[in-house]
PyMOL Python script that loads the backbone (N, CA, C, O; Angstrom):
from pymol import cmd

cmd.read_pdbstr("""\
ATOM      1  N   MET A   1     221.544 -41.352  20.097  1.00  0.00           N
ATOM      2  CA  MET A   1     221.708 -41.098  21.589  1.00  0.00           C
ATOM      3  C   MET A   1     220.616 -42.095  22.176  1.00  0.00           C
ATOM      4  O   MET A   1     219.472 -41.942  21.747  1.00  0.00           O
ATOM      5  N   SER A   2     220.838 -43.076  23.089  1.00  0.00           N
ATOM      6  CA  SER A   2     219.902 -43.951  23.688  1.00  0.00           C
ATOM      7  C   SER A   2     219.033 -43.462  24.646  1.00  0.00           C
ATOM      8  O   SER A   2     219.397 -42.548  25.385  1.00  0.00           O
ATOM      9  N   SER A   3     218.000 -43.920  24.725  1.00  0.00           N
ATOM     10  CA  SER A   3     216.774 -43.348  25.719  1.00  0.00           C
ATOM     11  C   SER A   3     216.823 -43.875  27.199  1.00  0.00           C
ATOM     12  O   SER A   3     216.158 -43.554  28.184  1.00  0.00           O
ATOM     13  N   LEU A   4     217.824 -44.785  27.029  1.00  0.00           N
ATOM     14  CA  LEU A   4     217.948 -45.628  28.329  1.00  0.00           C
ATOM     15  C   LEU A   4     219.078 -45.060  29.306  1.00  0.00           C
ATOM     16  O   LEU A   4     220.141 -44.639  28.850  1.00  0.00           O
ATOM     17  N   SER A   5     218.800 -45.071  30.646  1.00  0.00           N
ATOM     18  CA  SER A   5     219.797 -44.515  31.617  1.00  0.00           C
ATOM     19  C   SER A   5     221.043 -45.233  31.234  1.00  0.00           C
ATOM     20  O   SER A   5     221.120 -46.238  30.526  1.00  0.00           O
ATOM     21  N   ASP A   6     222.084 -44.520  31.849  1.00  0.00           N
ATOM     22  CA  ASP A   6     223.626 -45.330  31.974  1.00  0.00           C
ATOM     23  C   ASP A   6     223.401 -46.577  32.746  1.00  0.00           C
ATOM     24  O   ASP A   6     224.085 -47.553  32.439  1.00  0.00           O
ATOM     25  N   GLU A   7     222.531 -46.678  33.709  1.00  0.00           N
ATOM     26  CA  GLU A   7     222.627 -47.762  34.313  1.00  0.00           C
ATOM     27  C   GLU A   7     221.931 -48.980  33.789  1.00  0.00           C
ATOM     28  O   GLU A   7     222.255 -50.147  34.007  1.00  0.00           O
ATOM     29  N   GLN A   8     220.764 -48.473  32.951  1.00  0.00           N
ATOM     30  CA  GLN A   8     220.221 -49.642  32.168  1.00  0.00           C
ATOM     31  C   GLN A   8     221.020 -50.187  30.919  1.00  0.00           C
ATOM     32  O   GLN A   8     220.918 -51.333  30.483  1.00  0.00           O
ATOM     33  N   GLN A   9     221.887 -49.127  30.377  1.00  0.00           N
ATOM     34  CA  GLN A   9     222.626 -49.456  29.253  1.00  0.00           C
ATOM     35  C   GLN A   9     223.827 -50.282  29.857  1.00  0.00           C
ATOM     36  O   GLN A   9     224.380 -51.147  29.177  1.00  0.00           O
ATOM     37  N   TRP A  10     224.221 -49.995  31.158  1.00  0.00           N
ATOM     38  CA  TRP A  10     225.323 -50.944  31.703  1.00  0.00           C
ATOM     39  C   TRP A  10     224.737 -52.338  32.106  1.00  0.00           C
ATOM     40  O   TRP A  10     225.472 -53.325  32.069  1.00  0.00           O
ATOM     41  N   GLU A  11     223.458 -52.435  32.481  1.00  0.00           N
ATOM     42  CA  GLU A  11     222.913 -53.791  32.734  1.00  0.00           C
ATOM     43  C   GLU A  11     223.001 -54.724  31.157  1.00  0.00           C
ATOM     44  O   GLU A  11     223.524 -55.830  31.022  1.00  0.00           O
ATOM     45  N   GLU A  12     222.321 -53.892  30.073  1.00  0.00           N
ATOM     46  CA  GLU A  12     222.394 -54.441  29.107  1.00  0.00           C
ATOM     47  C   GLU A  12     223.665 -54.842  28.349  1.00  0.00           C
ATOM     48  O   GLU A  12     223.727 -55.777  27.550  1.00  0.00           O
ATOM     49  N   PHE A  13     224.528 -54.143  28.643  1.00  0.00           N
ATOM     50  CA  PHE A  13     226.222 -54.279  28.167  1.00  0.00           C
ATOM     51  C   PHE A  13     226.506 -55.351  28.934  1.00  0.00           C
ATOM     52  O   PHE A  13     226.985 -56.227  28.213  1.00  0.00           O
ATOM     53  N   LYS A  14     226.419 -55.754  30.274  1.00  0.00           N
ATOM     54  CA  LYS A  14     226.774 -56.901  30.839  1.00  0.00           C
ATOM     55  C   LYS A  14     226.240 -58.218  30.556  1.00  0.00           C
ATOM     56  O   LYS A  14     226.877 -59.270  30.622  1.00  0.00           O
ATOM     57  N   LYS A  15     224.964 -58.075  30.220  1.00  0.00           N
ATOM     58  CA  LYS A  15     224.042 -59.222  29.719  1.00  0.00           C
ATOM     59  C   LYS A  15     224.628 -59.603  28.322  1.00  0.00           C
ATOM     60  O   LYS A  15     225.015 -60.767  28.212  1.00  0.00           O
ATOM     61  N   THR A  16     224.738 -58.831  27.310  1.00  0.00           N
ATOM     62  CA  THR A  16     225.133 -58.896  26.100  1.00  0.00           C
ATOM     63  C   THR A  16     226.465 -59.519  25.958  1.00  0.00           C
ATOM     64  O   THR A  16     226.643 -60.297  25.021  1.00  0.00           O
ATOM     65  N   HIS A  17     227.291 -59.294  26.675  1.00  0.00           N
ATOM     66  CA  HIS A  17     228.747 -59.301  26.505  1.00  0.00           C
ATOM     67  C   HIS A  17     229.232 -60.178  27.681  1.00  0.00           C
ATOM     68  O   HIS A  17     230.427 -60.322  27.941  1.00  0.00           O
ATOM     69  N   ASN A  18     228.148 -60.799  28.430  1.00  0.00           N
ATOM     70  CA  ASN A  18     228.705 -61.825  29.350  1.00  0.00           C
ATOM     71  C   ASN A  18     229.730 -61.459  30.257  1.00  0.00           C
ATOM     72  O   ASN A  18     230.797 -62.059  30.389  1.00  0.00           O
ATOM     73  N   LYS A  19     229.319 -60.318  30.955  1.00  0.00           N
ATOM     74  CA  LYS A  19     230.459 -59.333  31.939  1.00  0.00           C
ATOM     75  C   LYS A  19     229.914 -59.784  33.252  1.00  0.00           C
ATOM     76  O   LYS A  19     228.728 -59.699  33.572  1.00  0.00           O
ATOM     77  N   ASN A  20     230.815 -60.241  33.943  1.00  0.00           N
ATOM     78  CA  ASN A  20     230.469 -60.697  35.495  1.00  0.00           C
ATOM     79  C   ASN A  20     231.370 -60.042  36.248  1.00  0.00           C
ATOM     80  O   ASN A  20     232.569 -60.065  35.970  1.00  0.00           O
ATOM     81  N   TYR A  21     230.896 -59.416  37.242  1.00  0.00           N
ATOM     82  CA  TYR A  21     231.932 -58.757  38.364  1.00  0.00           C
ATOM     83  C   TYR A  21     231.416 -59.134  39.555  1.00  0.00           C
ATOM     84  O   TYR A  21     230.226 -59.436  39.644  1.00  0.00           O
ATOM     85  N   ASP A  22     232.377 -59.164  40.772  1.00  0.00           N
ATOM     86  CA  ASP A  22     231.928 -59.457  41.844  1.00  0.00           C
ATOM     87  C   ASP A  22     231.506 -58.291  42.750  1.00  0.00           C
ATOM     88  O   ASP A  22     231.572 -58.365  43.977  1.00  0.00           O
ATOM     89  N   GLY A  23     231.096 -57.278  42.125  1.00  0.00           N
ATOM     90  CA  GLY A  23     230.313 -56.130  42.634  1.00  0.00           C
ATOM     91  C   GLY A  23     231.477 -55.276  43.151  1.00  0.00           C
ATOM     92  O   GLY A  23     232.655 -55.285  42.793  1.00  0.00           O
ATOM     93  N   GLY A  24     230.775 -54.437  44.206  1.00  0.00           N
ATOM     94  CA  GLY A  24     231.814 -53.499  45.118  1.00  0.00           C
ATOM     95  C   GLY A  24     232.777 -52.695  43.984  1.00  0.00           C
ATOM     96  O   GLY A  24     232.424 -52.367  42.851  1.00  0.00           O
ATOM     97  N   GLU A  25     233.882 -52.508  44.513  1.00  0.00           N
ATOM     98  CA  GLU A  25     234.794 -51.586  43.862  1.00  0.00           C
ATOM     99  C   GLU A  25     235.143 -51.786  42.545  1.00  0.00           C
ATOM    100  O   GLU A  25     235.338 -50.804  41.829  1.00  0.00           O
ATOM    101  N   GLU A  26     235.279 -53.171  42.012  1.00  0.00           N
ATOM    102  CA  GLU A  26     235.472 -53.504  40.606  1.00  0.00           C
ATOM    103  C   GLU A  26     234.510 -53.015  39.909  1.00  0.00           C
ATOM    104  O   GLU A  26     234.807 -52.266  38.978  1.00  0.00           O
ATOM    105  N   GLU A  27     233.190 -53.299  40.169  1.00  0.00           N
ATOM    106  CA  GLU A  27     231.974 -53.193  39.437  1.00  0.00           C
ATOM    107  C   GLU A  27     231.977 -51.641  39.296  1.00  0.00           C
ATOM    108  O   GLU A  27     231.869 -51.183  38.158  1.00  0.00           O
ATOM    109  N   SER A  28     232.083 -50.849  40.287  1.00  0.00           N
ATOM    110  CA  SER A  28     231.935 -49.403  40.318  1.00  0.00           C
ATOM    111  C   SER A  28     232.861 -48.878  39.430  1.00  0.00           C
ATOM    112  O   SER A  28     232.541 -47.909  38.742  1.00  0.00           O
ATOM    113  N   LYS A  29     234.102 -49.439  39.333  1.00  0.00           N
ATOM    114  CA  LYS A  29     235.277 -48.920  38.549  1.00  0.00           C
ATOM    115  C   LYS A  29     234.784 -49.203  37.269  1.00  0.00           C
ATOM    116  O   LYS A  29     234.890 -48.255  36.491  1.00  0.00           O
ATOM    117  N   ARG A  30     234.388 -49.999  36.914  1.00  0.00           N
ATOM    118  CA  ARG A  30     234.196 -50.573  35.237  1.00  0.00           C
ATOM    119  C   ARG A  30     232.934 -49.638  35.170  1.00  0.00           C
ATOM    120  O   ARG A  30     233.012 -48.780  34.291  1.00  0.00           O
ATOM    121  N   PHE A  31     231.935 -49.635  35.827  1.00  0.00           N
ATOM    122  CA  PHE A  31     230.874 -48.682  35.451  1.00  0.00           C
ATOM    123  C   PHE A  31     231.266 -47.311  34.861  1.00  0.00           C
ATOM    124  O   PHE A  31     230.947 -46.833  33.773  1.00  0.00           O
ATOM    125  N   LYS A  32     232.132 -46.728  35.964  1.00  0.00           N
ATOM    126  CA  LYS A  32     232.649 -45.299  35.684  1.00  0.00           C
ATOM    127  C   LYS A  32     233.192 -45.311  34.336  1.00  0.00           C
ATOM    128  O   LYS A  32     232.815 -44.464  33.526  1.00  0.00           O
ATOM    129  N   ILE A  33     234.173 -46.330  33.983  1.00  0.00           N
ATOM    130  CA  ILE A  33     234.908 -46.499  32.501  1.00  0.00           C
ATOM    131  C   ILE A  33     233.794 -46.564  31.720  1.00  0.00           C
ATOM    132  O   ILE A  33     233.896 -45.890  30.695  1.00  0.00           O
ATOM    133  N   PHE A  34     232.825 -47.112  31.848  1.00  0.00           N
ATOM    134  CA  PHE A  34     231.634 -47.405  30.838  1.00  0.00           C
ATOM    135  C   PHE A  34     230.895 -46.203  30.602  1.00  0.00           C
ATOM    136  O   PHE A  34     230.383 -45.961  29.509  1.00  0.00           O
ATOM    137  N   GLN A  35     230.823 -45.449  31.583  1.00  0.00           N
ATOM    138  CA  GLN A  35     230.093 -44.179  31.513  1.00  0.00           C
ATOM    139  C   GLN A  35     231.080 -43.120  30.688  1.00  0.00           C
ATOM    140  O   GLN A  35     230.601 -42.487  29.746  1.00  0.00           O
ATOM    141  N   GLY A  36     232.377 -42.960  31.047  1.00  0.00           N
ATOM    142  CA  GLY A  36     233.123 -42.255  30.087  1.00  0.00           C
ATOM    143  C   GLY A  36     233.105 -42.671  28.862  1.00  0.00           C
ATOM    144  O   GLY A  36     233.205 -41.759  28.041  1.00  0.00           O
ATOM    145  N   THR A  37     232.984 -44.059  28.300  1.00  0.00           N
ATOM    146  CA  THR A  37     232.982 -44.385  27.127  1.00  0.00           C
ATOM    147  C   THR A  37     231.772 -43.856  26.409  1.00  0.00           C
ATOM    148  O   THR A  37     231.839 -43.275  25.326  1.00  0.00           O
ATOM    149  N   LEU A  38     230.697 -44.082  27.050  1.00  0.00           N
ATOM    150  CA  LEU A  38     229.297 -43.561  26.555  1.00  0.00           C
ATOM    151  C   LEU A  38     229.255 -42.201  26.083  1.00  0.00           C
ATOM    152  O   LEU A  38     228.667 -41.838  25.064  1.00  0.00           O
ATOM    153  N   ARG A  39     230.071 -41.283  27.072  1.00  0.00           N
ATOM    154  CA  ARG A  39     230.114 -39.925  26.915  1.00  0.00           C
ATOM    155  C   ARG A  39     230.910 -39.641  25.416  1.00  0.00           C
ATOM    156  O   ARG A  39     230.542 -38.804  24.592  1.00  0.00           O
ATOM    157  N   LYS A  40     231.916 -40.417  25.296  1.00  0.00           N
ATOM    158  CA  LYS A  40     232.979 -40.229  24.103  1.00  0.00           C
ATOM    159  C   LYS A  40     231.930 -40.809  22.899  1.00  0.00           C
ATOM    160  O   LYS A  40     231.941 -40.277  21.789  1.00  0.00           O
ATOM    161  N   ILE A  41     231.206 -41.716  23.145  1.00  0.00           N
ATOM    162  CA  ILE A  41     230.289 -42.223  21.957  1.00  0.00           C
ATOM    163  C   ILE A  41     229.375 -41.288  21.550  1.00  0.00           C
ATOM    164  O   ILE A  41     229.062 -41.098  20.374  1.00  0.00           O
ATOM    165  N   GLU A  42     228.895 -40.640  22.594  1.00  0.00           N
ATOM    166  CA  GLU A  42     227.714 -39.446  22.270  1.00  0.00           C
ATOM    167  C   GLU A  42     228.236 -38.336  21.625  1.00  0.00           C
ATOM    168  O   GLU A  42     227.543 -37.812  20.754  1.00  0.00           O
ATOM    169  N   GLU A  43     229.407 -37.844  21.905  1.00  0.00           N
ATOM    170  CA  GLU A  43     230.202 -36.797  21.579  1.00  0.00           C
ATOM    171  C   GLU A  43     230.472 -36.968  20.057  1.00  0.00           C
ATOM    172  O   GLU A  43     230.279 -36.043  19.269  1.00  0.00           O
ATOM    173  N   HIS A  44     230.970 -38.310  19.643  1.00  0.00           N
ATOM    174  CA  HIS A  44     231.279 -38.557  18.286  1.00  0.00           C
ATOM    175  C   HIS A  44     230.179 -38.626  17.529  1.00  0.00           C
ATOM    176  O   HIS A  44     230.185 -38.043  16.444  1.00  0.00           O
ATOM    177  N   GLN A  45     229.138 -39.281  17.914  1.00  0.00           N
ATOM    178  CA  GLN A  45     228.091 -39.180  17.162  1.00  0.00           C
ATOM    179  C   GLN A  45     227.131 -38.034  16.784  1.00  0.00           C
ATOM    180  O   GLN A  45     226.385 -38.039  15.804  1.00  0.00           O
ATOM    181  N   ALA A  46     227.259 -37.019  17.727  1.00  0.00           N
ATOM    182  CA  ALA A  46     226.955 -35.715  17.353  1.00  0.00           C
ATOM    183  C   ALA A  46     227.717 -35.091  16.346  1.00  0.00           C
ATOM    184  O   ALA A  46     227.182 -34.330  15.540  1.00  0.00           O
ATOM    185  N   LYS A  47     228.926 -35.348  16.323  1.00  0.00           N
ATOM    186  CA  LYS A  47     229.835 -34.995  15.143  1.00  0.00           C
ATOM    187  C   LYS A  47     229.263 -35.539  13.645  1.00  0.00           C
ATOM    188  O   LYS A  47     228.944 -34.977  12.597  1.00  0.00           O
ATOM    189  N   TYR A  48     229.298 -36.659  14.021  1.00  0.00           N
ATOM    190  CA  TYR A  48     228.727 -37.627  12.725  1.00  0.00           C
ATOM    191  C   TYR A  48     227.348 -37.105  12.223  1.00  0.00           C
ATOM    192  O   TYR A  48     227.084 -36.949  11.031  1.00  0.00           O
ATOM    193  N   ASP A  49     226.475 -36.846  13.281  1.00  0.00           N
ATOM    194  CA  ASP A  49     225.408 -36.204  12.649  1.00  0.00           C
ATOM    195  C   ASP A  49     225.286 -34.895  11.935  1.00  0.00           C
ATOM    196  O   ASP A  49     224.374 -34.516  11.200  1.00  0.00           O
ATOM    197  N   LYS A  50     226.662 -34.118  12.385  1.00  0.00           N
ATOM    198  CA  LYS A  50     226.709 -32.594  11.795  1.00  0.00           C
ATOM    199  C   LYS A  50     227.719 -33.131  10.436  1.00  0.00           C
ATOM    200  O   LYS A  50     228.159 -32.199   9.762  1.00  0.00           O
ATOM    201  N   GLY A  51     228.043 -34.284  10.068  1.00  0.00           N
ATOM    202  CA  GLY A  51     228.809 -34.370   8.921  1.00  0.00           C
ATOM    203  C   GLY A  51     230.272 -34.059   9.296  1.00  0.00           C
ATOM    204  O   GLY A  51     231.052 -33.744   8.397  1.00  0.00           O
ATOM    205  N   GLU A  52     230.679 -34.131  10.563  1.00  0.00           N
ATOM    206  CA  GLU A  52     232.205 -33.593  10.907  1.00  0.00           C
ATOM    207  C   GLU A  52     233.001 -34.996  10.891  1.00  0.00           C
ATOM    208  O   GLU A  52     234.228 -34.911  10.926  1.00  0.00           O
ATOM    209  N   THR A  53     232.562 -35.962  10.854  1.00  0.00           N
ATOM    210  CA  THR A  53     233.206 -37.523  10.796  1.00  0.00           C
ATOM    211  C   THR A  53     232.411 -38.207   9.916  1.00  0.00           C
ATOM    212  O   THR A  53     231.262 -37.894   9.607  1.00  0.00           O
ATOM    213  N   THR A  54     233.111 -39.256   9.469  1.00  0.00           N
ATOM    214  CA  THR A  54     232.670 -40.381   8.282  1.00  0.00           C
ATOM    215  C   THR A  54     232.187 -41.580   8.997  1.00  0.00           C
ATOM    216  O   THR A  54     231.522 -42.331   8.284  1.00  0.00           O
ATOM    217  N   PHE A  55     232.337 -41.918  10.115  1.00  0.00           N
ATOM    218  CA  PHE A  55     231.970 -43.241  10.759  1.00  0.00           C
ATOM    219  C   PHE A  55     231.250 -42.963  12.038  1.00  0.00           C
ATOM    220  O   PHE A  55     231.351 -41.941  12.718  1.00  0.00           O
ATOM    221  N   THR A  56     230.504 -44.022  12.275  1.00  0.00           N
ATOM    222  CA  THR A  56     229.918 -43.950  13.634  1.00  0.00           C
ATOM    223  C   THR A  56     230.661 -44.713  14.608  1.00  0.00           C
ATOM    224  O   THR A  56     231.675 -45.344  14.311  1.00  0.00           O
ATOM    225  N   MET A  57     230.072 -44.652  15.995  1.00  0.00           N
ATOM    226  CA  MET A  57     230.556 -45.362  17.078  1.00  0.00           C
ATOM    227  C   MET A  57     229.564 -46.077  17.813  1.00  0.00           C
ATOM    228  O   MET A  57     228.459 -45.537  17.877  1.00  0.00           O
ATOM    229  N   GLY A  58     229.740 -47.318  18.456  1.00  0.00           N
ATOM    230  CA  GLY A  58     228.934 -47.724  19.516  1.00  0.00           C
ATOM    231  C   GLY A  58     229.471 -48.552  20.456  1.00  0.00           C
ATOM    232  O   GLY A  58     230.646 -48.893  20.315  1.00  0.00           O
ATOM    233  N   VAL A  59     228.768 -48.987  21.497  1.00  0.00           N
ATOM    234  CA  VAL A  59     229.281 -49.674  22.385  1.00  0.00           C
ATOM    235  C   VAL A  59     229.522 -51.250  21.858  1.00  0.00           C
ATOM    236  O   VAL A  59     228.811 -51.838  21.043  1.00  0.00           O
ATOM    237  N   ASN A  60     230.813 -51.826  22.593  1.00  0.00           N
ATOM    238  CA  ASN A  60     231.135 -53.039  22.271  1.00  0.00           C
ATOM    239  C   ASN A  60     231.685 -53.724  23.406  1.00  0.00           C
ATOM    240  O   ASN A  60     231.543 -53.146  24.483  1.00  0.00           O
ATOM    241  N   HIS A  61     232.290 -54.844  23.406  1.00  0.00           N
ATOM    242  CA  HIS A  61     232.760 -55.366  24.468  1.00  0.00           C
ATOM    243  C   HIS A  61     233.994 -55.012  25.163  1.00  0.00           C
ATOM    244  O   HIS A  61     234.355 -55.662  26.144  1.00  0.00           O
ATOM    245  N   PHE A  62     234.720 -53.936  24.676  1.00  0.00           N
ATOM    246  CA  PHE A  62     235.805 -53.134  25.286  1.00  0.00           C
ATOM    247  C   PHE A  62     235.179 -51.866  25.886  1.00  0.00           C
ATOM    248  O   PHE A  62     235.964 -51.031  26.336  1.00  0.00           O
ATOM    249  N   ALA A  63     233.866 -51.621  25.945  1.00  0.00           N
ATOM    250  CA  ALA A  63     233.534 -50.560  26.684  1.00  0.00           C
ATOM    251  C   ALA A  63     233.776 -50.149  28.206  1.00  0.00           C
ATOM    252  O   ALA A  63     233.639 -49.048  28.737  1.00  0.00           O
ATOM    253  N   ASP A  64     234.157 -51.308  28.717  1.00  0.00           N
ATOM    254  CA  ASP A  64     234.511 -51.195  30.233  1.00  0.00           C
ATOM    255  C   ASP A  64     236.018 -51.229  30.488  1.00  0.00           C
ATOM    256  O   ASP A  64     236.495 -51.413  31.608  1.00  0.00           O
ATOM    257  N   LEU A  65     236.730 -51.041  29.390  1.00  0.00           N
ATOM    258  CA  LEU A  65     238.134 -51.053  29.411  1.00  0.00           C
ATOM    259  C   LEU A  65     238.768 -49.800  29.664  1.00  0.00           C
ATOM    260  O   LEU A  65     238.264 -48.855  29.057  1.00  0.00           O
ATOM    261  N   THR A  66     239.735 -49.546  30.396  1.00  0.00           N
ATOM    262  CA  THR A  66     240.831 -48.266  29.994  1.00  0.00           C
ATOM    263  C   THR A  66     241.384 -48.504  28.652  1.00  0.00           C
ATOM    264  O   THR A  66     241.494 -49.563  28.033  1.00  0.00           O
ATOM    265  N   PRO A  67     241.717 -47.268  28.318  1.00  0.00           N
ATOM    266  CA  PRO A  67     242.459 -47.325  26.738  1.00  0.00           C
ATOM    267  C   PRO A  67     243.858 -48.049  26.973  1.00  0.00           C
ATOM    268  O   PRO A  67     244.490 -48.546  26.041  1.00  0.00           O
ATOM    269  N   GLU A  68     244.261 -48.065  28.213  1.00  0.00           N
ATOM    270  CA  GLU A  68     245.700 -48.794  28.524  1.00  0.00           C
ATOM    271  C   GLU A  68     245.298 -50.479  28.228  1.00  0.00           C
ATOM    272  O   GLU A  68     245.892 -51.298  27.527  1.00  0.00           O
ATOM    273  N   GLU A  69     244.080 -50.627  29.038  1.00  0.00           N
ATOM    274  CA  GLU A  69     243.901 -52.089  28.947  1.00  0.00           C
ATOM    275  C   GLU A  69     243.597 -52.636  27.536  1.00  0.00           C
ATOM    276  O   GLU A  69     243.961 -53.715  27.067  1.00  0.00           O
ATOM    277  N   MET A  70     242.811 -51.612  26.923  1.00  0.00           N
ATOM    278  CA  MET A  70     242.557 -52.153  25.518  1.00  0.00           C
ATOM    279  C   MET A  70     243.717 -52.219  24.705  1.00  0.00           C
ATOM    280  O   MET A  70     243.826 -53.117  23.870  1.00  0.00           O
ATOM    281  N   LYS A  71     244.504 -51.446  24.848  1.00  0.00           N
ATOM    282  CA  LYS A  71     246.003 -51.539  23.955  1.00  0.00           C
ATOM    283  C   LYS A  71     246.609 -52.670  24.132  1.00  0.00           C
ATOM    284  O   LYS A  71     247.117 -53.243  23.169  1.00  0.00           O
ATOM    285  N   SER A  72     246.666 -53.228  25.486  1.00  0.00           N
ATOM    286  CA  SER A  72     247.328 -54.395  25.988  1.00  0.00           C
ATOM    287  C   SER A  72     246.650 -55.681  25.525  1.00  0.00           C
ATOM    288  O   SER A  72     247.341 -56.676  25.303  1.00  0.00           O
ATOM    289  N   ARG A  73     245.362 -55.702  25.376  1.00  0.00           N
ATOM    290  CA  ARG A  73     244.606 -56.650  24.903  1.00  0.00           C
ATOM    291  C   ARG A  73     244.696 -56.937  23.347  1.00  0.00           C
ATOM    292  O   ARG A  73     244.739 -58.014  22.751  1.00  0.00           O
ATOM    293  N   CYS A  74     244.709 -55.608  22.868  1.00  0.00           N
ATOM    294  CA  CYS A  74     244.564 -55.695  21.339  1.00  0.00           C
ATOM    295  C   CYS A  74     246.018 -55.945  20.614  1.00  0.00           C
ATOM    296  O   CYS A  74     246.140 -56.030  19.392  1.00  0.00           O
ATOM    297  N   GLY A  75     247.173 -56.055  21.611  1.00  0.00           N
ATOM    298  CA  GLY A  75     248.544 -56.172  21.214  1.00  0.00           C
ATOM    299  C   GLY A  75     248.950 -54.978  20.541  1.00  0.00           C
ATOM    300  O   GLY A  75     249.803 -55.130  19.666  1.00  0.00           O
ATOM    301  N   LEU A  76     248.475 -53.691  20.783  1.00  0.00           N
ATOM    302  CA  LEU A  76     249.060 -52.700  20.338  1.00  0.00           C
ATOM    303  C   LEU A  76     250.222 -52.221  21.191  1.00  0.00           C
ATOM    304  O   LEU A  76     250.150 -52.304  22.417  1.00  0.00           O
ATOM    305  N   LYS A  77     251.255 -51.739  20.602  1.00  0.00           N
ATOM    306  CA  LYS A  77     252.435 -51.256  21.525  1.00  0.00           C
ATOM    307  C   LYS A  77     252.720 -49.745  20.881  1.00  0.00           C
ATOM    308  O   LYS A  77     252.748 -49.421  19.694  1.00  0.00           O
ATOM    309  N   PRO A  78     252.925 -48.925  22.087  1.00  0.00           N
ATOM    310  CA  PRO A  78     253.282 -47.790  21.686  1.00  0.00           C
ATOM    311  C   PRO A  78     254.504 -47.408  21.147  1.00  0.00           C
ATOM    312  O   PRO A  78     255.542 -47.843  21.646  1.00  0.00           O
ATOM    313  N   GLN A  79     254.527 -46.548  20.065  1.00  0.00           N
ATOM    314  CA  GLN A  79     255.963 -46.203  19.331  1.00  0.00           C
ATOM    315  C   GLN A  79     256.514 -45.089  20.186  1.00  0.00           C
ATOM    316  O   GLN A  79     255.909 -44.153  20.709  1.00  0.00           O
ATOM    317  N   PRO A  80     257.890 -45.420  20.214  1.00  0.00           N
ATOM    318  CA  PRO A  80     258.761 -44.232  20.755  1.00  0.00           C
ATOM    319  C   PRO A  80     258.382 -43.024  20.027  1.00  0.00           C
ATOM    320  O   PRO A  80     258.219 -43.113  18.810  1.00  0.00           O
ATOM    321  N   LYS A  81     258.215 -41.861  20.646  1.00  0.00           N
ATOM    322  CA  LYS A  81     258.415 -40.563  20.077  1.00  0.00           C
ATOM    323  C   LYS A  81     259.771 -40.347  19.541  1.00  0.00           C
ATOM    324  O   LYS A  81     260.824 -40.589  20.131  1.00  0.00           O
ATOM    325  N   LYS A  82     259.573 -39.693  17.941  1.00  0.00           N
ATOM    326  CA  LYS A  82     260.855 -39.197  17.220  1.00  0.00           C
ATOM    327  C   LYS A  82     260.966 -37.751  17.887  1.00  0.00           C
ATOM    328  O   LYS A  82     260.084 -36.932  18.142  1.00  0.00           O
ATOM    329  N   ASP A  83     262.489 -37.710  18.104  1.00  0.00           N
ATOM    330  CA  ASP A  83     262.862 -36.491  18.538  1.00  0.00           C
ATOM    331  C   ASP A  83     262.825 -35.217  17.461  1.00  0.00           C
ATOM    332  O   ASP A  83     263.160 -34.090  17.827  1.00  0.00           O
TER     333      ASP A  83
END
""", "prot")
cmd.dss("prot")
cmd.show_as("cartoon", "prot")
cmd.util.cbc("prot")
cmd.orient("prot")
């Protein structure tokens, strides 16, 4: 777990991954998504530390994207559910 605040991690994320927003609503939206990603990473890392999973997670250039946006950018297409 990072000792940096969410805001500090956000600023570092933007700098590291060359993310630029016009501020306002878009930046606020992306920051909230980023915070959700941080919580998921923290939860997963806690499971890793307990030996409940075999891999680690961390922040990457997708951390400000919704799952839907990430799927569309990675070319993943949902499979139809079988009855």
